[in-house]
DRENPA-3360 file (N, C-alpha, C; in nm, 2 decimals, always signed):
BEGIN
1 = MPRHLHAT = +28.70/+4.84/+2.18/+28.72/+4.89/+2.05/+28.87/+4.89/+2.02 ~ +28.91/+4.85/+1.89/+29.05/+4.85/+1.86/+29.10/+5.00/+1.86 ~ +29.23/+5.02/+1.90/+29.29/+5.15/+1.90/+29.29/+5.21/+1.77 ~ +29.32/+5.14/+1.66/+29.33/+5.20/+1.53/+29.20/+5.25/+1.48 ~ +29.09/+5.17/+1.51/+28.96/+5.22/+1.47/+28.92/+5.35/+1.54 ~ +28.95/+5.36/+1.67/+28.92/+5.48/+1.75/+29.00/+5.60/+1.69 ~ +29.12/+5.58/+1.66/+29.20/+5.69/+1.61/+29.15/+5.73/+1.47 ~ +29.11/+5.64/+1.39/+29.06/+5.67/+1.26/+28.94/+5.75/+1.27;
9 = RGSRRLPA = +28.84/+5.72/+1.36/+28.72/+5.79/+1.37/+28.75/+5.93/+1.42 ~ +28.85/+5.95/+1.51/+28.89/+6.08/+1.56/+28.94/+6.17/+1.45 ~ +29.03/+6.11/+1.36/+29.08/+6.19/+1.26/+28.97/+6.23/+1.16 ~ +28.87/+6.14/+1.15/+28.76/+6.18/+1.06/+28.68/+6.30/+1.12 ~ +28.67/+6.30/+1.25/+28.59/+6.41/+1.31/+28.66/+6.54/+1.31 ~ +28.79/+6.54/+1.31/+28.87/+6.67/+1.33/+28.84/+6.77/+1.22 ~ +28.83/+6.74/+1.09/+28.80/+6.85/+1.00/+28.66/+6.90/+1.02 ~ +28.57/+6.82/+1.06/+28.43/+6.87/+1.09/+28.43/+6.96/+1.21;
17 = LLAAGLVL = +28.51/+6.93/+1.31/+28.52/+7.02/+1.43/+28.58/+7.15/+1.39 ~ +28.69/+7.14/+1.31/+28.76/+7.26/+1.27/+28.67/+7.35/+1.19 ~ +28.59/+7.29/+1.10/+28.50/+7.37/+1.02/+28.39/+7.43/+1.10 ~ +28.34/+7.36/+1.20/+28.24/+7.41/+1.29/+28.29/+7.53/+1.37 ~ +28.42/+7.51/+1.42/+28.48/+7.62/+1.50/+28.50/+7.74/+1.41 ~ +28.54/+7.72/+1.29/+28.56/+7.83/+1.20/+28.43/+7.91/+1.17 ~ +28.33/+7.83/+1.15/+28.20/+7.90/+1.13/+28.15/+7.98/+1.25 ~ +28.18/+7.92/+1.37/+28.14/+7.99/+1.49/+28.22/+8.12/+1.51;
25 = VLIVVAGV = +28.35/+8.11/+1.48/+28.44/+8.23/+1.48/+28.38/+8.34/+1.38 ~ +28.35/+8.29/+1.26/+28.30/+8.39/+1.16/+28.17/+8.45/+1.21 ~ +28.08/+8.37/+1.27/+27.96/+8.42/+1.32/+27.98/+8.53/+1.43 ~ +28.08/+8.50/+1.52/+28.11/+8.60/+1.63/+28.17/+8.73/+1.57 ~ +28.26/+8.71/+1.47/+28.32/+8.83/+1.41/+28.22/+8.91/+1.34 ~ +28.13/+8.84/+1.27/+28.02/+8.91/+1.19/+27.93/+8.99/+1.29 ~ +27.90/+8.92/+1.40/+27.81/+8.99/+1.50/+27.88/+9.11/+1.56 ~ +28.01/+9.10/+1.59/+28.08/+9.22/+1.64/+28.08/+9.33/+1.54;
33 = WIFGRSGT = +28.10/+9.30/+1.41/+28.11/+9.40/+1.30/+27.97/+9.47/+1.29 ~ +27.87/+9.38/+1.29/+27.73/+9.44/+1.27/+27.70/+9.53/+1.39 ~ +27.73/+9.48/+1.51/+27.70/+9.56/+1.63/+27.78/+9.69/+1.62 ~ +27.91/+9.69/+1.58/+27.99/+9.81/+1.57/+27.93/+9.91/+1.47 ~ +27.88/+9.85/+1.36/+27.82/+9.94/+1.26/+27.70/+10.01/+1.31 ~ +27.61/+9.93/+1.38/+27.49/+9.99/+1.43/+27.52/+10.09/+1.54 ~ +27.62/+10.07/+1.62/+27.66/+10.16/+1.73/+27.70/+10.29/+1.66 ~ +27.78/+10.28/+1.55/+27.83/+10.40/+1.49/+27.72/+10.48/+1.43;
41 = TAGPATAA = +27.62/+10.41/+1.37/+27.51/+10.47/+1.31/+27.42/+10.54/+1.42 ~ +27.41/+10.48/+1.54/+27.33/+10.54/+1.64/+27.39/+10.66/+1.69 ~ +27.52/+10.67/+1.70/+27.58/+10.79/+1.75/+27.54/+10.92/+1.68 ~ +27.56/+10.94/+1.55/+27.51/+11.06/+1.48/+27.36/+11.09/+1.50 ~ +27.28/+10.98/+1.50/+27.14/+11.00/+1.52/+27.11/+11.07/+1.65 ~ +27.18/+11.02/+1.76/+27.16/+11.09/+1.89/+27.21/+11.23/+1.88 ~ +27.32/+11.25/+1.82/+27.38/+11.39/+1.82/+27.28/+11.48/+1.74 ~ +27.23/+11.43/+1.63/+27.14/+11.51/+1.55/+27.01/+11.54/+1.62;
49 = SSPSAGAG = +26.97/+11.46/+1.72/+26.85/+11.48/+1.79/+26.87/+11.60/+1.89 ~ +26.99/+11.63/+1.93/+27.01/+11.73/+2.03/+26.98/+11.87/+1.98 ~ +27.02/+11.92/+1.86/+26.97/+12.04/+1.82/+26.82/+12.05/+1.81 ~ +26.76/+11.94/+1.77/+26.61/+11.94/+1.76/+26.55/+11.97/+1.90 ~ +26.61/+11.90/+2.00/+26.56/+11.93/+2.14/+26.58/+12.07/+2.18 ~ +26.71/+12.12/+2.14/+26.74/+12.26/+2.18/+26.65/+12.35/+2.11 ~ +26.62/+12.33/+1.98/+26.52/+12.42/+1.91/+26.39/+12.42/+1.98 ~ +26.35/+12.30/+2.03/+26.22/+12.30/+2.10/+26.22/+12.38/+2.22;
57 = SRTATPTP = +26.33/+12.38/+2.30/+26.33/+12.46/+2.42/+26.34/+12.61/+2.39 ~ +26.40/+12.65/+2.28/+26.41/+12.79/+2.24/+26.27/+12.84/+2.19 ~ +26.19/+12.75/+2.13/+26.06/+12.79/+2.09/+25.97/+12.81/+2.21 ~ +25.99/+12.73/+2.32/+25.91/+12.75/+2.44/+25.94/+12.88/+2.51 ~ +26.07/+12.91/+2.52/+26.11/+13.03/+2.59/+26.20/+13.11/+2.49 ~ +26.14/+13.19/+2.40/+26.22/+13.25/+2.29/+26.31/+13.36/+2.35 ~ +26.43/+13.38/+2.30/+26.52/+13.49/+2.33/+26.47/+13.61/+2.26 ~ +26.45/+13.72/+2.33/+26.40/+13.84/+2.26/+26.50/+13.89/+2.15;
65 = SPSATATP = +26.45/+13.92/+2.04/+26.53/+13.97/+1.93/+26.54/+14.12/+1.94 ~ +26.63/+14.19/+1.87/+26.64/+14.34/+1.89/+26.51/+14.40/+1.86 ~ +26.43/+14.35/+1.76/+26.31/+14.42/+1.73/+26.21/+14.40/+1.84 ~ +26.21/+14.28/+1.91/+26.12/+14.26/+2.02/+26.16/+14.35/+2.13 ~ +26.29/+14.36/+2.16/+26.33/+14.45/+2.27/+26.29/+14.59/+2.24 ~ +26.28/+14.63/+2.12/+26.25/+14.77/+2.09/+26.10/+14.80/+2.08 ~ +26.02/+14.71/+2.15/+25.88/+14.73/+2.14/+25.83/+14.87/+2.17 ~ +25.89/+14.94/+2.28/+25.84/+15.08/+2.30/+25.85/+15.17/+2.18;
73 = GATRVPAS = +25.94/+15.14/+2.09/+25.94/+15.22/+1.97/+25.82/+15.22/+1.89 ~ +25.74/+15.10/+1.91/+25.62/+15.09/+1.83/+25.52/+15.19/+1.87 ~ +25.52/+15.23/+2.00/+25.43/+15.34/+2.04/+25.51/+15.46/+2.07 ~ +25.56/+15.52/+1.96/+25.64/+15.64/+1.97/+25.57/+15.76/+2.03 ~ +25.63/+15.83/+2.12/+25.57/+15.95/+2.18/+25.58/+16.06/+2.08 ~ +25.47/+16.13/+2.05/+25.48/+16.24/+1.96/+25.57/+16.35/+2.01 ~ +25.63/+16.43/+1.92/+25.73/+16.53/+1.96/+25.67/+16.64/+2.05 ~ +25.54/+16.66/+2.03/+25.47/+16.77/+2.10/+25.33/+16.73/+2.15;
81 = SLDGLVPD = +25.29/+16.78/+2.26/+25.16/+16.75/+2.31/+25.05/+16.85/+2.26 ~ +25.09/+16.95/+2.18/+25.00/+17.05/+2.13/+24.90/+17.00/+2.03 ~ +24.94/+16.89/+1.95/+24.85/+16.83/+1.86/+24.78/+16.93/+1.76 ~ +24.87/+17.02/+1.71/+24.82/+17.12/+1.61/+24.77/+17.25/+1.67 ~ +24.76/+17.26/+1.81/+24.72/+17.38/+1.87/+24.83/+17.49/+1.86 ~ +24.79/+17.61/+1.83/+24.88/+17.72/+1.82/+24.86/+17.81/+1.95 ~ +24.96/+17.81/+2.04/+24.94/+17.88/+2.16/+24.92/+18.03/+2.14 ~ +24.84/+18.10/+2.22/+24.82/+18.24/+2.21/+24.88/+18.32/+2.32;
89 = FKLPPIEN = +24.98/+18.26/+2.38/+25.05/+18.33/+2.49/+25.20/+18.30/+2.48 ~ +25.29/+18.40/+2.50/+25.43/+18.38/+2.50/+25.49/+18.40/+2.64 ~ +25.59/+18.33/+2.67/+25.65/+18.35/+2.80/+25.72/+18.48/+2.81 ~ +25.69/+18.56/+2.91/+25.76/+18.69/+2.92/+25.91/+18.67/+2.94 ~ +25.99/+18.77/+2.89/+26.14/+18.76/+2.90/+26.18/+18.79/+3.04 ~ +26.31/+18.76/+3.07/+26.37/+18.81/+3.19/+26.39/+18.96/+3.18 ~ +26.35/+19.03/+3.28/+26.37/+19.18/+3.27/+26.44/+19.23/+3.40 ~ +26.54/+19.31/+3.38/+26.61/+19.37/+3.50/+26.67/+19.26/+3.59;
97 = GLAPVLTK = +26.71/+19.15/+3.52/+26.77/+19.04/+3.59/+26.68/+18.95/+3.67 ~ +26.54/+18.97/+3.65/+26.44/+18.90/+3.73/+26.36/+18.80/+3.64 ~ +26.36/+18.68/+3.68/+26.28/+18.58/+3.61/+26.13/+18.60/+3.63 ~ +26.05/+18.59/+3.53/+25.90/+18.61/+3.54/+25.84/+18.50/+3.63 ~ +25.72/+18.52/+3.68/+25.65/+18.43/+3.77/+25.52/+18.40/+3.70 ~ +25.49/+18.27/+3.69/+25.36/+18.23/+3.64/+25.28/+18.14/+3.74 ~ +25.16/+18.18/+3.77/+25.07/+18.09/+3.85/+24.96/+18.03/+3.77 ~ +24.94/+18.09/+3.65/+24.83/+18.05/+3.56/+24.87/+18.11/+3.42;
105 = IPTEQKVV = +24.84/+18.04/+3.32/+24.86/+18.10/+3.18/+24.74/+18.18/+3.14 ~ +24.75/+18.30/+3.11/+24.64/+18.39/+3.08/+24.59/+18.36/+2.93 ~ +24.50/+18.26/+2.92/+24.45/+18.22/+2.79/+24.31/+18.17/+2.80 ~ +24.23/+18.18/+2.70/+24.10/+18.12/+2.69/+24.10/+17.99/+2.61 ~ +24.22/+17.95/+2.56/+24.23/+17.82/+2.50/+24.20/+17.71/+2.60 ~ +24.14/+17.60/+2.56/+24.09/+17.50/+2.65/+24.20/+17.40/+2.68 ~ +24.30/+17.46/+2.76/+24.42/+17.38/+2.80/+24.44/+17.39/+2.95 ~ +24.50/+17.28/+3.00/+24.54/+17.28/+3.14/+24.68/+17.21/+3.15;
113 = FLTIDDGA = +24.75/+17.25/+3.25/+24.89/+17.20/+3.27/+24.91/+17.13/+3.40 ~ +24.97/+17.01/+3.39/+24.99/+16.92/+3.51/+25.14/+16.93/+3.55 ~ +25.16/+16.96/+3.68/+25.30/+16.96/+3.73/+25.30/+16.87/+3.85 ~ +25.41/+16.80/+3.87/+25.42/+16.70/+3.98/+25.55/+16.73/+4.05 ~ +25.54/+16.73/+4.19/+25.66/+16.78/+4.27/+25.72/+16.67/+4.35 ~ +25.85/+16.70/+4.39/+25.93/+16.64/+4.49/+26.00/+16.51/+4.44 ~ +25.93/+16.40/+4.42/+25.99/+16.28/+4.38/+26.01/+16.18/+4.49 ~ +25.94/+16.19/+4.60/+25.96/+16.11/+4.72/+25.92/+15.96/+4.69;
121 = VKRSSDVA = +25.80/+15.94/+4.63/+25.75/+15.81/+4.60/+25.78/+15.77/+4.46 ~ +25.85/+15.66/+4.44/+25.89/+15.61/+4.31/+25.83/+15.47/+4.28 ~ +25.72/+15.47/+4.20/+25.65/+15.35/+4.17/+25.63/+15.34/+4.02 ~ +25.67/+15.22/+3.96/+25.64/+15.20/+3.82/+25.49/+15.20/+3.79 ~ +25.41/+15.16/+3.88/+25.27/+15.17/+3.86/+25.22/+15.31/+3.84 ~ +25.28/+15.41/+3.90/+25.24/+15.55/+3.88/+25.29/+15.59/+3.74 ~ +25.40/+15.55/+3.70/+25.45/+15.58/+3.56/+25.35/+15.52/+3.46 ~ +25.31/+15.40/+3.48/+25.21/+15.33/+3.39/+25.07/+15.41/+3.39;
129 = LLAKYGYR = +25.03/+15.45/+3.51/+24.91/+15.52/+3.52/+24.91/+15.65/+3.45 ~ +25.01/+15.73/+3.46/+25.02/+15.86/+3.39/+25.02/+15.83/+3.24 ~ +25.08/+15.73/+3.19/+25.08/+15.69/+3.05/+24.94/+15.64/+3.00 ~ +24.87/+15.57/+3.09/+24.74/+15.52/+3.06/+24.65/+15.64/+3.03 ~ +24.66/+15.75/+3.11/+24.58/+15.87/+3.09/+24.62/+15.95/+2.97 ~ +24.75/+15.92/+2.93/+24.80/+15.99/+2.81/+24.85/+16.13/+2.85 ~ +24.89/+16.15/+2.97/+24.93/+16.28/+3.02/+25.08/+16.30/+3.02 ~ +25.13/+16.42/+2.99/+25.27/+16.46/+3.01/+25.27/+16.56/+3.12;
137 = ASLFLANA = +25.37/+16.56/+3.20/+25.37/+16.65/+3.31/+25.51/+16.72/+3.32 ~ +25.51/+16.83/+3.39/+25.64/+16.90/+3.43/+25.67/+16.85/+3.57 ~ +25.79/+16.78/+3.58/+25.83/+16.72/+3.71/+25.93/+16.81/+3.78 ~ +25.88/+16.87/+3.89/+25.97/+16.95/+3.97/+26.03/+16.87/+4.08 ~ +26.16/+16.83/+4.05/+26.22/+16.73/+4.14/+26.33/+16.80/+4.23 ~ +26.33/+16.76/+4.36/+26.43/+16.81/+4.45/+26.53/+16.69/+4.48 ~ +26.66/+16.73/+4.48/+26.76/+16.63/+4.50/+26.74/+16.55/+4.63 ~ +26.70/+16.62/+4.73/+26.68/+16.55/+4.86/+26.59/+16.43/+4.85;
145 = FIAPDPAF = +26.49/+16.43/+4.76/+26.40/+16.32/+4.74/+26.44/+16.22/+4.64 ~ +26.51/+16.26/+4.53/+26.54/+16.17/+4.42/+26.68/+16.11/+4.43 ~ +26.77/+16.16/+4.52/+26.91/+16.12/+4.52/+26.93/+15.97/+4.53 ~ +26.85/+15.89/+4.60/+26.88/+15.75/+4.60/+26.86/+15.68/+4.47 ~ +26.77/+15.73/+4.38/+26.75/+15.67/+4.25/+26.70/+15.77/+4.15 ~ +26.79/+15.86/+4.11/+26.75/+15.96/+4.01/+26.71/+15.90/+3.88 ~ +26.77/+15.79/+3.84/+26.74/+15.73/+3.71/+26.60/+15.68/+3.70 ~ +26.53/+15.66/+3.81/+26.39/+15.61/+3.80/+26.31/+15.70/+3.72;
153 = FKQYTAGG = +26.33/+15.83/+3.73/+26.24/+15.93/+3.66/+26.26/+15.94/+3.51 ~ +26.36/+15.86/+3.46/+26.38/+15.85/+3.32/+26.26/+15.77/+3.26 ~ +26.19/+15.70/+3.34/+26.07/+15.63/+3.29/+25.96/+15.73/+3.25 ~ +25.96/+15.84/+3.33/+25.86/+15.95/+3.30/+25.91/+16.03/+3.17 ~ +26.03/+16.06/+3.17/+26.08/+16.14/+3.05/+26.07/+16.06/+2.92 ~ +26.08/+15.92/+2.93/+26.06/+15.84/+2.81/+25.92/+15.85/+2.76 ~ +25.82/+15.89/+2.85/+25.69/+15.91/+2.81/+25.65/+16.05/+2.77 ~ +25.75/+16.14/+2.76/+25.73/+16.27/+2.72/+25.72/+16.38/+2.82;
161 = SLVEDHSM = +25.73/+16.34/+2.95/+25.73/+16.44/+3.06/+25.87/+16.50/+3.07 ~ +25.88/+16.62/+3.13/+26.01/+16.68/+3.14/+26.05/+16.71/+3.29 ~ +26.17/+16.71/+3.32/+26.22/+16.73/+3.46/+26.26/+16.88/+3.47 ~ +26.21/+16.94/+3.58/+26.24/+17.08/+3.61/+26.30/+17.09/+3.75 ~ +26.34/+17.21/+3.79/+26.42/+17.24/+3.91/+26.33/+17.27/+4.04 ~ +26.35/+17.20/+4.15/+26.28/+17.22/+4.27/+26.38/+17.24/+4.39 ~ +26.50/+17.27/+4.36/+26.61/+17.29/+4.46/+26.68/+17.16/+4.50 ~ +26.79/+17.18/+4.57/+26.87/+17.07/+4.62/+26.81/+17.00/+4.74;
169 = THNLGFIN = +26.78/+17.09/+4.84/+26.74/+17.04/+4.98/+26.59/+17.05/+5.01 ~ +26.52/+17.11/+4.92/+26.37/+17.14/+4.95/+26.35/+17.21/+5.08 ~ +26.43/+17.31/+5.11/+26.42/+17.39/+5.23/+26.29/+17.47/+5.23 ~ +26.20/+17.44/+5.32/+26.07/+17.52/+5.32/+26.09/+17.66/+5.36 ~ +26.21/+17.70/+5.41/+26.24/+17.83/+5.45/+26.33/+17.90/+5.34 ~ +26.31/+17.86/+5.22/+26.39/+17.90/+5.10/+26.40/+18.05/+5.09 ~ +26.29/+18.12/+5.11/+26.30/+18.27/+5.09/+26.38/+18.33/+5.20 ~ +26.41/+18.26/+5.31/+26.49/+18.32/+5.42/+26.64/+18.30/+5.40;
177 = LGYEAQKA = +26.67/+18.22/+5.30/+26.81/+18.20/+5.27/+26.87/+18.33/+5.20 ~ +27.00/+18.35/+5.21/+27.06/+18.46/+5.14/+27.07/+18.43/+4.99 ~ +27.09/+18.53/+4.92/+27.09/+18.52/+4.77/+27.19/+18.41/+4.72 ~ +27.31/+18.41/+4.77/+27.41/+18.31/+4.73/+27.37/+18.17/+4.76 ~ +27.31/+18.15/+4.88/+27.26/+18.02/+4.91/+27.14/+17.98/+4.82 ~ +27.05/+18.07/+4.79/+26.94/+18.04/+4.70/+27.00/+18.00/+4.56 ~ +27.09/+18.08/+4.52/+27.15/+18.06/+4.38/+27.22/+17.92/+4.38 ~ +27.29/+17.88/+4.49/+27.36/+17.75/+4.49/+27.26/+17.64/+4.49;
185 = EICQMADF = +27.15/+17.65/+4.56/+27.04/+17.55/+4.56/+26.99/+17.53/+4.42 ~ +26.96/+17.64/+4.35/+26.90/+17.63/+4.22/+27.00/+17.59/+4.11 ~ +27.12/+17.65/+4.11/+27.22/+17.62/+4.01/+27.27/+17.47/+4.02 ~ +27.29/+17.43/+4.14/+27.35/+17.29/+4.16/+27.25/+17.19/+4.12 ~ +27.12/+17.22/+4.14/+27.02/+17.12/+4.10/+27.00/+17.12/+3.95 ~ +27.01/+17.24/+3.89/+27.00/+17.25/+3.74/+27.12/+17.17/+3.68 ~ +27.24/+17.19/+3.74/+27.36/+17.12/+3.69/+27.34/+16.96/+3.70 ~ +27.29/+16.92/+3.81/+27.27/+16.78/+3.84/+27.17/+16.72/+3.74;
193 = EEKEYGRR = +27.06/+16.79/+3.72/+26.95/+16.74/+3.63/+27.00/+16.74/+3.48 ~ +27.08/+16.84/+3.45/+27.13/+16.84/+3.31/+27.22/+16.72/+3.29 ~ +27.30/+16.69/+3.39/+27.39/+16.57/+3.37/+27.32/+16.44/+3.38 ~ +27.22/+16.43/+3.46/+27.14/+16.31/+3.48/+27.04/+16.28/+3.37 ~ +26.98/+16.38/+3.32/+26.87/+16.36/+3.22/+26.90/+16.42/+3.08 ~ +27.02/+16.48/+3.06/+27.05/+16.53/+2.93/+26.98/+16.65/+2.88 ~ +26.92/+16.72/+2.97/+26.85/+16.85/+2.94/+26.85/+16.94/+3.06 ~ +26.89/+17.07/+3.04/+26.89/+17.16/+3.15/+26.75/+17.21/+3.17;
201 = PVFFRPPG = +26.71/+17.21/+3.30/+26.57/+17.26/+3.33/+26.56/+17.41/+3.29 ~ +26.43/+17.45/+3.26/+26.41/+17.59/+3.22/+26.32/+17.66/+3.33 ~ +26.26/+17.58/+3.41/+26.17/+17.63/+3.52/+26.21/+17.60/+3.66 ~ +26.18/+17.69/+3.75/+26.21/+17.66/+3.89/+26.08/+17.68/+3.97 ~ +26.06/+17.59/+4.07/+25.95/+17.60/+4.16/+26.01/+17.61/+4.30 ~ +25.99/+17.72/+4.38/+26.04/+17.73/+4.51/+25.97/+17.62/+4.60 ~ +26.04/+17.56/+4.69/+25.98/+17.47/+4.79/+25.87/+17.54/+4.86 ~ +25.75/+17.48/+4.86/+25.63/+17.54/+4.92/+25.57/+17.65/+4.84;
209 = GPYTESVQ = +25.64/+17.71/+4.74/+25.58/+17.81/+4.66/+25.62/+17.95/+4.67 ~ +25.65/+18.00/+4.79/+25.69/+18.14/+4.81/+25.81/+18.18/+4.74 ~ +25.82/+18.30/+4.69/+25.94/+18.36/+4.62/+25.95/+18.50/+4.66 ~ +26.07/+18.56/+4.63/+26.10/+18.70/+4.65/+26.18/+18.74/+4.53 ~ +26.21/+18.87/+4.52/+26.29/+18.92/+4.41/+26.43/+18.85/+4.41 ~ +26.48/+18.82/+4.53/+26.60/+18.75/+4.54/+26.60/+18.62/+4.47 ~ +26.49/+18.55/+4.49/+26.47/+18.42/+4.42/+26.46/+18.43/+4.27 ~ +26.38/+18.53/+4.23/+26.37/+18.56/+4.09/+26.51/+18.59/+4.02;
217 = RAVAACGL = +26.59/+18.67/+4.10/+26.72/+18.70/+4.05/+26.81/+18.58/+4.04 ~ +26.81/+18.49/+4.14/+26.89/+18.37/+4.14/+26.85/+18.27/+4.03 ~ +26.72/+18.27/+4.00/+26.67/+18.18/+3.89/+26.72/+18.23/+3.76 ~ +26.72/+18.36/+3.74/+26.77/+18.41/+3.61/+26.92/+18.39/+3.60 ~ +26.99/+18.41/+3.71/+27.14/+18.39/+3.72/+27.18/+18.25/+3.68 ~ +27.09/+18.15/+3.72/+27.12/+18.01/+3.69/+27.09/+17.97/+3.55 ~ +27.03/+18.07/+3.47/+27.00/+18.04/+3.33/+26.86/+17.98/+3.31 ~ +26.78/+17.98/+3.41/+26.64/+17.93/+3.40/+26.55/+18.05/+3.35;
225 = KAIIDWEA = +26.43/+18.02/+3.30/+26.35/+18.12/+3.23/+26.23/+18.17/+3.31 ~ +26.19/+18.09/+3.41/+26.07/+18.14/+3.49/+26.05/+18.06/+3.62 ~ +25.98/+18.12/+3.71/+25.93/+18.05/+3.83/+25.78/+18.01/+3.80 ~ +25.75/+17.89/+3.83/+25.62/+17.83/+3.81/+25.55/+17.80/+3.94 ~ +25.44/+17.86/+3.97/+25.36/+17.83/+4.09/+25.23/+17.78/+4.04 ~ +25.12/+17.79/+4.12/+25.00/+17.72/+4.08/+24.88/+17.80/+4.15 ~ +24.76/+17.77/+4.10/+24.64/+17.82/+4.16/+24.54/+17.70/+4.18 ~ +24.57/+17.58/+4.15/+24.49/+17.46/+4.17/+24.58/+17.35/+4.21;
233 = KANAGGMQ = +24.52/+17.26/+4.29/+24.60/+17.15/+4.34/+24.52/+17.02/+4.35 ~ +24.58/+16.91/+4.30/+24.52/+16.77/+4.32/+24.59/+16.72/+4.45 ~ +24.51/+16.70/+4.55/+24.56/+16.66/+4.69/+24.46/+16.58/+4.77 ~ +24.52/+16.48/+4.83/+24.44/+16.39/+4.92/+24.31/+16.33/+4.85 ~ +24.33/+16.30/+4.72/+24.22/+16.24/+4.64/+24.11/+16.34/+4.60 ~ +24.14/+16.47/+4.61/+24.04/+16.57/+4.56/+24.11/+16.69/+4.50 ~ +24.03/+16.78/+4.46/+24.08/+16.91/+4.40/+24.06/+17.02/+4.49 ~ +24.16/+17.11/+4.49/+24.16/+17.23/+4.57/+24.19/+17.35/+4.48;
241 = YQVGDKLR = +24.11/+17.46/+4.50/+24.12/+17.57/+4.41/+24.14/+17.70/+4.49 ~ +24.24/+17.78/+4.44/+24.25/+17.91/+4.50/+24.15/+18.01/+4.45 ~ +24.11/+17.99/+4.32/+24.01/+18.07/+4.26/+23.90/+17.98/+4.20 ~ +23.77/+18.01/+4.24/+23.66/+17.94/+4.19/+23.65/+17.80/+4.24 ~ +23.57/+17.71/+4.17/+23.55/+17.58/+4.22/+23.56/+17.47/+4.11 ~ +23.63/+17.51/+4.00/+23.66/+17.42/+3.90/+23.79/+17.46/+3.82 ~ +23.84/+17.38/+3.74/+23.95/+17.41/+3.66/+23.91/+17.51/+3.55 ~ +24.00/+17.61/+3.53/+23.98/+17.71/+3.43/+24.08/+17.70/+3.32;
249 = PGEIVLMH = +24.05/+17.75/+3.20/+24.15/+17.74/+3.09/+24.29/+17.80/+3.13 ~ +24.40/+17.74/+3.10/+24.53/+17.79/+3.14/+24.57/+17.76/+3.28 ~ +24.49/+17.67/+3.35/+24.53/+17.64/+3.49/+24.66/+17.56/+3.50 ~ +24.74/+17.60/+3.60/+24.86/+17.52/+3.63/+24.82/+17.44/+3.76 ~ +24.83/+17.31/+3.75/+24.78/+17.22/+3.86/+24.90/+17.16/+3.93 ~ +24.90/+17.16/+4.06/+25.01/+17.10/+4.14/+24.96/+16.96/+4.19 ~ +25.06/+16.87/+4.17/+25.04/+16.73/+4.23/+25.17/+16.70/+4.30 ~ +25.18/+16.59/+4.37/+25.30/+16.54/+4.43/+25.32/+16.39/+4.41;
257 = FRPEFAQD = +25.44/+16.34/+4.41/+25.47/+16.20/+4.41/+25.45/+16.15/+4.55 ~ +25.33/+16.11/+4.58/+25.29/+16.06/+4.72/+25.22/+15.93/+4.70 ~ +25.20/+15.86/+4.82/+25.13/+15.73/+4.81/+24.99/+15.74/+4.75 ~ +24.92/+15.86/+4.76/+24.79/+15.87/+4.70/+24.80/+15.92/+4.56 ~ +24.91/+15.90/+4.49/+24.92/+15.94/+4.35/+24.80/+15.90/+4.26 ~ +24.76/+15.78/+4.27/+24.65/+15.73/+4.18/+24.52/+15.81/+4.21 ~ +24.49/+15.83/+4.34/+24.37/+15.90/+4.37/+24.38/+16.05/+4.33 ~ +24.49/+16.11/+4.35/+24.51/+16.25/+4.30/+24.50/+16.26/+4.15;
265 = LGAFAAAQ = +24.56/+16.17/+4.08/+24.55/+16.18/+3.94/+24.41/+16.15/+3.89 ~ +24.34/+16.06/+3.95/+24.20/+16.04/+3.92/+24.12/+16.16/+3.94 ~ +24.14/+16.23/+4.05/+24.07/+16.36/+4.08/+24.09/+16.46/+3.98 ~ +24.22/+16.47/+3.94/+24.26/+16.57/+3.83/+24.19/+16.53/+3.70 ~ +24.19/+16.41/+3.67/+24.14/+16.36/+3.54/+23.99/+16.39/+3.53 ~ +23.92/+16.37/+3.64/+23.77/+16.40/+3.65/+23.75/+16.55/+3.63 ~ +23.83/+16.63/+3.70/+23.81/+16.77/+3.69/+23.84/+16.83/+3.55 ~ +23.95/+16.77/+3.49/+23.99/+16.81/+3.36/+23.88/+16.78/+3.25;
273 = KAAGLKVV = +23.83/+16.66/+3.26/+23.72/+16.62/+3.17/+23.60/+16.70/+3.19 ~ +23.56/+16.72/+3.32/+23.44/+16.80/+3.34/+23.45/+16.94/+3.29 ~ +23.57/+17.00/+3.29/+23.60/+17.13/+3.24/+23.62/+17.13/+3.08 ~ +23.63/+17.02/+3.02/+23.65/+17.01/+2.88/+23.78/+17.06/+2.84 ~ +23.89/+17.04/+2.92/+24.02/+17.09/+2.89/+24.11/+16.98/+2.84 ~ +24.21/+17.02/+2.76/+24.31/+16.93/+2.71/+24.44/+16.95/+2.79 ~ +24.50/+16.84/+2.83/+24.62/+16.84/+2.91/+24.74/+16.86/+2.81 ~ +24.81/+16.97/+2.83/+24.92/+17.00/+2.74/+25.05/+17.02/+2.83;
281 = LLEDYLGV = +25.16/+16.98/+2.78/+25.28/+17.00/+2.85/+25.32/+17.15/+2.85 ~ +25.34/+17.21/+2.97/+25.37/+17.35/+2.98/+25.48/+17.40/+2.90 ~ +25.59/+17.32/+2.89/+25.70/+17.35/+2.81/+25.67/+17.36/+2.66 ~ +25.58/+17.27/+2.61/+25.53/+17.27/+2.48/+25.46/+17.40/+2.45 ~ +25.37/+17.44/+2.54/+25.28/+17.55/+2.52/+25.36/+17.68/+2.51 ~ +25.46/+17.69/+2.60/+25.55/+17.81/+2.61/+25.67/+17.81/+2.51 ~ +25.68/+17.70/+2.44/+25.79/+17.69/+2.35/+25.93/+17.69/+2.40 ~ +25.95/+17.63/+2.52/+26.08/+17.64/+2.58/+26.14/+17.50/+2.62;
289 = K = +26.11/+17.40/+2.54/+26.16/+17.27/+2.57/+26.31/+17.26/+2.56;
% end
């Protein structure tokens, strides 16, 4: 082939090649632009989907709102356990520096009073059980038993029960202590309970129950209003009576925070219902909350 013919055909092809190359470049640029646009669009879509997923997880495990946290307020404890009852007995005053002693309330009204001592066993199941029965009790706590976790008993006070004084050390030889030692045991526990629970106790129960005039005097000196003993007891899953064989109106019943709490409470409930008595908080009845 002549050289001039070959060169002529090459110059004819050059514009076509340039045009094809330009088209190819434009196609590549257009593809990059389109891809970039679609990538930019996909970004916000992905970001927008995150709150949606987050909302889904919050729905599955909701965070409690203040109103949900305040559920206990929905079952508010009434201010008094008397439920319209007008007591027919008044607490005797302190006379000659001696606090009065009550082992039973002298009344024919169909009431009974539950008291629970010591505080050795601390179980939320017992708190729930007392609430299930709808009972309020006077809790005679001793520091020797509750010191590791005194705040636990706020679960009971939240349900309307009240904390009373049962001494610091629960010395079963309490009546053999000197007056100053007795007074220190009572006053220090009263101070402790006032600080811990926001209310100063009004009643004292001597460890084991025995008392003397010295104890009565120490109780009065500490600003408490009475010594509270008992004539009936829920113990070892049954009822024990100092007088008769059933609960009487005005009975003060002793129980303890022990492993058999549920059985003892059940025995008390059965006796209370059999006697047709209403469980009333002793402090409500005597008007000394």
